[in-house]
C-alpha positions, -999 to 999 in steps of 0.1 A, spaced: 401 -361 121 379 -376 102 374 -420 101 403 -431 81 404 -469 59 430 -479 78 428 -510 92 448 -506 131 450 -544 141 476 -569 119 465 -597 95 469 -627 117 449 -610 149 418 -600 124 419 -636 105 417 -652 141 387 -632 151 375 -643 119 376 -676 121 364 -676 159 328 -675 148 331 -716 138 358 -728 161 340 -761 165 346 -770 130 384 -781 131 383 -784 91 365 -754 84 392 -735 100 417 -755 84 405 -746 49 400 -704 56 438 -709 68 446 -721 36 425 -697 17 444 -668 32 474 -676 35 476 -686 -5 455 -656 -12 485 -635 10 513 -655 -14 490 -641 -45 491 -603 -30 528 -609 -22 533 -617 -57 517 -585 -67 535 -566 -43 570 -577 -61 562 -567 -91 548 -530 -78 584 -530 -61 598 -536 -94 587 -512 -115 589 -486 -86 625 -490 -85 630 -490 -121 615 -461 -121 625 -444 -92 665 -451 -103 675 -421 -122 659 -402 -95 669 -420 -69 695 -398 -46 717 -428 -26 727 -440 -64 760 -421 -77 754 -405 -112 772 -433 -131 746 -460 -116 721 -434 -125 730 -428 -162 728 -461 -171 684 -453 -162 681 -429 -193 658 -431 -210 651 -464 -190 635 -448 -159 599 -424 -167 592 -402 -136 550 -401 -145 546 -441 -143 573 -437 -111 543 -412 -97 515 -431 -112 531 -465 -96 537 -445 -57 503 -436 -55 490 -469 -59 503 -484 -31 499 -450 -10 465 -459 -20 469 -491 -14 480 -491 23 452 -466 30 477 -435 33 459 -398 23 475 -376 12 478 -339 41 458 -311 24 472 -272 23 450 -269 54 461 -292 77 500 -283 67 493 -245 68 478 -253 103 507 -273 109 534 -242 97 513 -218 127 513 -243 157 538 -263 181 529 -283 208 565 -299 213 590 -277 206 573 -241 203 593 -227 181 587 -216 145 605 -230 115 615 -211 86 614 -236 50 627 -225 20 598 -246 -4 613 -227 -34 641 -262 -30 616 -284 -39 599 -283 -75 571 -303 -58 565 -320 -21 541 -340 -7 527 -354 30 508 -390 34 498 -398 64 483 -429 79 465 -436 114 466 -411 141 458 -412 175 463 -388 211 482 -393 237 496 -371 268 526 -355 272 546 -333 299 556 -298 279 581 -273 297 567 -240 298 584 -213 322 610 -227 344 600 -257 363 566 -257 356 558 -281 333 517 -288 320 499 -319 304 488 -316 274 471 -339 249 491 -344 213 476 -359 183 501 -375 165 501 -395 125 512 -429 130 530 -426 98 539 -400 78 554 -401 40 576 -371 29 581 -372 -9 603 -340 -23 616 -334 -60 644 -312 -56 647 -284 -79 676 -287 -104 711 -275 -98 705 -232 -116 683 -228 -82 714 -234 -60 736 -217 -76 715 -184 -77 710 -195 -41 749 -192 -39 749 -227 -24 779 -250 -30 762 -281 -51 794 -305 -36 780 -297 4 747 -304 -6 735 -335 15 712 -347 -20 714 -344 -54 696 -314 -71 667 -333 -93 666 -365 -71 637 -373 -56 639 -374 -15 614 -401 4 612 -405 39 588 -430 62 585 -414 102 564 -429 126 544 -411 157 547 -374 141 527 -345 162 502 -336 143 513 -300 144 545 -301 147 549 -313 108 573 -290 98 598 -303 114 609 -336 93 616 -311 65 651 -315 63 661 -275 55 633 -261 82 658 -234 100 649 -222 139 644 -187 137 626 -165 167 593 -158 167 579 -126 173 572 -126 208 604 -138 215 613 -108 198 593 -83 214 604 -103 249 642 -97 241 642 -64 220 618 -43 231 624 -46 270 659 -42 265 656 -6 239 631 7 262 648 -2 292 685 5 281 672 40 268 658 48 303 685 38 326 707 54 305 685 89 300 674 85 337 713 75 357 741 66 339 743 98 312 740 126 337 760 112 363 788 111 337 775 144 322 779 162 360 814 139 363 829 154 335 814 191 341 831 194 371 860 176 362 862 206 331 850 241 353 867 223 386 845 228 407 838 202 435 812 178 431 793 157 458 810 122 446 791 100 469 759 110 454 778 108 412 788 75 418 760 63 439 736 72 405 766 56 382 763 21 399 725 19 400 723 30 367 753 6 360 732 -23 382 700 -20 365 718 -24 327 737 -53 347 699 -71 358 687 -59 321 716 -73 304 711 -111 321 672 -107 313 682 -102 276 706 -128 278 682 -152 298 652 -142 267 680 -150 244 687 -182 259 654 -193 261 652 -189 220 690 -209 221 669 -235 245 645 -242 220 668 -243 191 685 -275 213 653 -290 218 645 -290 182 680 -306 179 673 -335 196 633 -336 184 651 -337 150 681 -366 165 653 -391 178 629 -390 145 663 -394 123 672 -422 153 642 -436 159 613 -424 143 623 -435 108 616 -460 92 628 -460 55 643 -441 32 640 -434 -6 638 -468 -22 641 -487 12 609 -469 21 595 -487 -7 597 -519 17 579 -508 44 550 -489 20 544 -524 -1 542 -545 33 512 -518 43 496 -523 16 498 -558 7 484 -561 46 459 -538 39 444 -555 7 450 -592 28 428 -577 57 403 -561 37 394 -595 14 394 -614 47 367 -596 65 347 -594 28 348 -629 17 342 -633 57 310 -612 68 299 -628 33 303 -661 37 290 -663 64 256 -637 60 228 -661 49 212 -634 24 233 -619 -2 240 -583 4 245 -547 -8 281 -534 -6 262 -511 21 247 -536 46 284 -553 41 301 -520 51 278 -511 78 283 -543 90 317 -542 90 321 -510 104 295 -519 135 316 -549 141 349 -531 146 330 -505 170 313 -531 190 343 -557 191 371 -537 188 360 -503 201 371 -489 169 355 -467 143 365 -466 111 357 -465 73 363 -497 61 365 -495 21 337 -515 8 345 -508 -31 378 -519 -30 372 -550 -8 346 -563 -31 364 -555 -61 395 -579 -49 372 -605 -37 362 -601 -73 393 -596 -89 404 -630 -76 374 -647 -88 363 -653 -48 329 -631 -47 302 -621 -74 277 -596 -75 244 -596 -89 217 -571 -89 234 -553 -65 237 -578 -39 272 -600 -34 278 -633 -25 306 -654 -22 323 -690 -34 322 -716 -13 354 -726 11 364 -756 -7 353 -740 -42 375 -707 -34 406 -729 -29 406 -741 -66 395 -708 -80 430 -696 -63 450 -724 -70 440 -715 -105 447 -685 -105 482 -693 -91 483 -719 -120 486 -688 -143 502 -665 -133 536 -680 -154 524 -698 -186 556 -712 -200 536 -746 -192 511 -736 -214 535 -727 -243 556 -761 -241 525 -781 -241 514 -762 -274 547 -763 -288 543 -799 -286 510 -804 -301 
């Protein structure tokens, strides 16, 4: 996988790492903590507004609301506004879209299940998957009978699946009883999962149906058909014909040999039937493992659903924004000279590599834009620096004072 913008450390840890450089100055440490506390509250206020915007424009498509509740949002919910806001939140949280090539690879590979899944993609007007963070882990996978093999599995830390369901007409053509569907046609389902295997992405689709692979079919039908025909033609049928002919003509036959031949054929057919049953049972066991995986995903890996997913997304986007601001401000503050975006980017990425053994692609342009928007970052001829901490505290306090301007309206009316 390519390097991500996602920073896999929490904000408190990163703040402590940054202020360790001047821990001998208690006043400076205290000022830094105050500065980032008020920045965090400001970003939380921004997240509150994004959440309110998302919920309003999603309400018309929210499958958790009743039809009567959704009717109240006709002409109030806008799909383009909802989709634009959702993508903005995902980008702020350093989620990235899983492209079609990665999806195709996942649909043709399987690390843990070993089972082909059939998905009716026409059931959706649109579907998208977004991921954030990844890691590798050793897992034991069952191969044959009691033999297990340890393999390295690549996981996505978080995956959001976005499903825009088709309208009722499509499901009526498929003879689906709308009243028995778990979700209303035309709704938009959102689900966030944690620790999803890269090559088993298809398991998080709600309409994935297990099917026999070509290998399973060949192992089941080829020995069954050809072996059965061979045994029938070589053993069973000739013995039965001989016995029937003898019965018709009244001739004596060698019953011992005929019975022996017939019994051998029937025993061989029994063994073949047991083999076919075992192959089919292997497929059934795979379906059971898939059901177990699905159950684990629903109960243990599901982080949020539909409008409830907004809180997880907004919390992560708020944290990512704060972490980027902490890093950009601190490195610029501690630098003796002004830095270009490229120099700052290199310093922060090198610090992660050497200090925390983490290889990431720090989104320096986004971090600098945040500093500029909140009045802490200054650019001059491509060089960046930040205002001192005491001035930064005053600037952030003024930013907070201007969030609501009701007092200014009162003052203008009294004068």
